C-alpha positions as CSV (number, residue, x, y, z in Angstrom):
1,M,-26.3,6.5,-0.1
2,R,-25.5,8.7,2.8
3,T,-22.8,9.8,5.2
4,A,-21.9,7.2,7.8
5,R,-23.1,7.6,11.4
6,E,-22.0,6.2,14.7
7,A,-24.9,3.8,14.8
8,D,-23.7,2.3,11.5
9,V,-20.4,1.0,12.9
10,P,-21.4,-2.6,13.8
11,Q,-23.2,-3.1,10.5
12,V,-20.3,-1.7,8.5
13,T,-17.9,-4.0,10.3
14,K,-20.1,-6.9,9.3
15,V,-20.3,-5.7,5.7
16,I,-16.5,-5.5,5.5
17,H,-16.1,-9.0,7.1
18,D,-18.7,-10.4,4.6
19,A,-17.0,-8.8,1.6
20,F,-13.5,-9.9,2.5
21,E,-14.6,-13.5,3.4
22,V,-14.0,-14.5,-0.2
23,W,-10.3,-14.3,0.3
24,K,-10.3,-17.1,2.8
25,A,-11.0,-19.5,-0.1
26,Q,-7.8,-18.3,-1.6
27,G,-5.9,-18.9,1.6
28,L,-5.4,-15.2,2.3
29,T,-6.1,-13.5,5.6
30,L,-6.3,-9.7,5.0
31,G,-6.6,-7.1,7.7
32,P,-10.2,-6.1,7.0
33,M,-11.3,-9.7,7.7
34,L,-10.2,-9.2,11.4
35,Q,-11.3,-5.5,11.7
36,T,-12.9,-4.5,15.0
37,D,-15.7,-2.0,15.5
38,A,-13.1,0.4,17.0
39,E,-11.1,0.2,13.8
40,T,-14.2,0.7,11.7
41,R,-15.2,3.7,13.8
42,G,-11.7,5.2,13.2
43,H,-11.9,5.2,9.4
44,L,-15.7,5.6,9.0
45,I,-16.9,8.5,11.2
46,G,-16.4,11.8,9.5
47,K,-14.7,10.0,6.5
48,G,-17.1,7.4,5.2
49,A,-20.4,6.7,3.4
50,V,-22.8,3.8,3.3
51,A,-25.2,2.5,0.8
52,T,-28.4,1.0,2.1
53,D,-31.1,-1.3,0.6
54,S,-34.8,-0.6,0.7
55,S,-35.1,-1.9,4.3
56,G,-32.3,0.4,5.5
57,S,-29.7,-2.3,5.9
58,I,-26.2,-1.3,5.0
59,V,-25.0,-3.2,1.8
60,G,-21.9,-1.2,0.9
61,T,-19.4,1.3,2.3
62,F,-16.2,3.3,1.6
63,S,-14.1,5.8,3.4
64,L,-11.9,8.7,2.2
65,E,-8.7,10.0,3.8
66,N,-6.4,12.8,2.9
67,G,-3.3,11.4,1.3
68,A,-0.1,12.3,-0.5
69,L,2.7,10.7,-2.5
70,G,6.4,11.5,-2.7
71,R,9.7,10.0,-3.6
72,I,12.2,9.4,-0.9
73,P,16.1,9.3,-1.3
74,N,16.4,5.6,-2.1
75,G,13.9,6.0,-5.0
76,S,11.0,4.4,-3.1
77,V,7.5,5.9,-3.1
78,E,6.3,7.3,0.2
79,F,2.6,7.0,0.7
80,A,1.1,9.2,3.4
81,E,-2.5,8.5,4.6
82,G,-3.9,10.6,7.4
83,D,-1.2,10.5,10.1
84,E,0.5,7.4,8.8
85,S,3.3,7.1,6.3
86,N,4.8,4.0,4.6
87,A,7.6,3.6,2.1
88,Y,7.1,1.2,-0.9
89,L,9.4,-0.1,-3.6
90,P,8.8,1.5,-7.0
91,A,6.7,-1.0,-9.1
92,E,7.1,0.4,-12.6
93,P,8.3,3.6,-14.2
94,L,5.4,6.1,-14.2
95,M,4.9,9.7,-15.0
96,P,6.0,12.1,-12.4
97,L,3.9,11.7,-9.2
98,P,1.1,14.1,-9.1
99,S,1.6,16.9,-6.6
100,G,-1.2,18.3,-4.5
101,R,-3.8,16.9,-2.3
102,M,-5.2,13.5,-3.1
103,L,-7.9,11.4,-1.5
104,V,-7.4,7.8,-0.5
105,F,-10.2,5.4,-1.4
106,K,-10.2,2.8,1.4
107,K,-12.3,0.2,3.2
108,A,-14.5,-0.2,0.1
109,A,-16.8,-3.2,0.6
110,V,-20.0,-4.5,-0.8
111,K,-22.0,-7.4,0.6
112,R,-21.5,-10.5,-1.4
113,E,-25.2,-10.7,-2.5
114,Q,-24.7,-7.2,-4.0
115,A,-21.6,-8.2,-6.0
116,N,-21.8,-7.5,-9.7
117,S,-24.8,-5.2,-9.2
118,G,-22.9,-2.0,-10.1
119,L,-22.9,-0.9,-6.4
120,G,-19.1,-0.9,-6.1
121,R,-18.8,1.3,-9.2
122,R,-21.4,3.7,-7.9
123,L,-19.6,3.9,-4.5
124,Y,-16.3,4.6,-6.3
125,G,-18.0,7.2,-8.5
126,L,-19.2,9.1,-5.4
127,A,-15.7,9.0,-4.0
128,E,-14.2,10.3,-7.2
129,D,-16.8,13.1,-7.5
130,A,-16.0,14.2,-3.9
131,A,-12.2,14.3,-4.8
132,R,-12.8,16.3,-7.9
133,K,-15.2,18.7,-6.2
134,N,-12.6,19.3,-3.5
135,G,-9.9,20.2,-6.0
136,C,-7.8,17.0,-5.5
137,A,-5.1,16.0,-7.9
138,G,-6.3,12.4,-8.0
139,M,-7.1,9.3,-6.0
140,I,-4.9,6.8,-4.3
141,L,-5.6,3.3,-3.0
142,E,-3.9,0.3,-1.6
143,T,-5.0,-3.2,-2.6
144,V,-3.6,-6.7,-2.7
145,K,-2.2,-7.8,-6.1
146,E,-3.1,-11.4,-5.4
147,A,-6.8,-10.3,-5.4
148,R,-6.5,-10.3,-9.2
149,W,-10.1,-9.5,-10.1
150,L,-10.1,-6.5,-7.7
151,Y,-6.7,-5.3,-8.9
152,E,-8.0,-5.5,-12.5
153,W,-11.2,-3.7,-11.6
154,Y,-9.2,-0.8,-10.3
155,V,-7.1,-0.8,-13.5
156,R,-10.4,-0.6,-15.5
157,L,-11.4,2.4,-13.4
158,G,-8.2,4.1,-14.6
159,F,-5.8,3.4,-11.7
160,K,-2.1,2.5,-12.3
161,M,0.1,0.6,-9.9
162,I,3.1,2.7,-8.9
163,A,4.6,0.9,-5.9
164,S,4.4,-2.4,-4.0
165,Y,5.6,-3.9,-0.8
166,R,5.7,-7.5,0.5
167,T,5.6,-7.8,4.3
168,P,8.4,-10.1,5.4
169,G,7.1,-13.6,6.0
170,R,3.9,-13.1,4.0
171,Q,3.1,-14.2,0.5
172,I,1.0,-11.3,-0.6
173,D,2.0,-8.0,-2.2
174,T,0.3,-4.7,-1.1
175,V,0.3,-2.3,-4.0
176,V,-0.3,1.4,-4.2
177,M,-2.3,2.6,-7.2
178,I,-3.1,6.1,-8.3
179,K,-5.5,7.8,-10.6
180,P,-4.4,11.3,-11.4
181,F,-7.0,13.7,-12.6
């Protein structure tokens, strides 16, 4: 595993497309399935890592972004990631939101032939180690609840769903999950 480089961008885009291809069979079209190299560059360079196989081919990736949570007047949860901010409906009563800096675990992807190899868990472990070493209060992520096995995997890692949002006209729910330290 190593820090991502500019030359990795096209390979990482392909890994993300490959990993998210599985959702087509469920009739879902998720943003990462359509991601361009420019979008990959934006979240990867200076923020991401890659895992390579023995030949040097990229087989997994993730990115980290500064993030924060807060409550806004209508009781919704505000999720800030980098320069963007979104409001989500509260999903379930939860402990007070952690204060302090948090890292957002995003664009995690593993090539399908690496699925169930433990690579995803190792990638997440590196991300959590980085967050803890940098004094973060926890980790945040967004996922799609309809991707049941992925949602459940995050729950097993210790994440709790705190908010959700359904984009009008779509049949999928984006959820915000946190893992306070």
